[in-house]
C-alpha positions, -999 to +999 in steps of 0.1 A: -086-732+653-112-746+676-138-726+696-133-728+734-159-748+753-174-718+770-184-703+737-197-735+723-218-739+755-231-703+752-242-708+716-258-742+724-277-728+754-289-699+733-304-722+707-320-744+734-336-714+750-350-702+717-363-737+708-379-744+742-393-709+743-384-703+780-375-667+774-394-639+756-383-632+721-364-601+733-345-621+759-338-649+735-324-623+711-302-608+738-289-643+746-282-649+710-263-615+708-243-624+739-234-658+724-223-641+691-201-616+710-186-645+731-178-663+699-161-632+684-140-626+715-130-663+716-119-661+680-099-629+686-082-644+717-074-676+698-058-656+669-037-636+693-025-667+712-017-683+679+003-652+669+023-653+702+030-690+697+042-684+661+064-655+672+079-676+700+087-704+675+104-680+652+126-667+681+137-703+689 
C-alpha cells in the first residue's frame, strides 16, 4: 500500500520546516502532529478502499 501524495508532501514539508527553523518549536510540533494524523487517515482510507476492492472481486 502506498501513501497518497498529499500525505507524503505534508510529512516532507513538516521536516523541511523543522530543519530550516522557520517556525517556532511549538508550531513545528503542531505541523508534525498534523502530518502524523494525515498519514494515519491516509492509511485508514487505503485499507478501507482495499477492503472494498477485495469484496467486489469476491462478488464477481
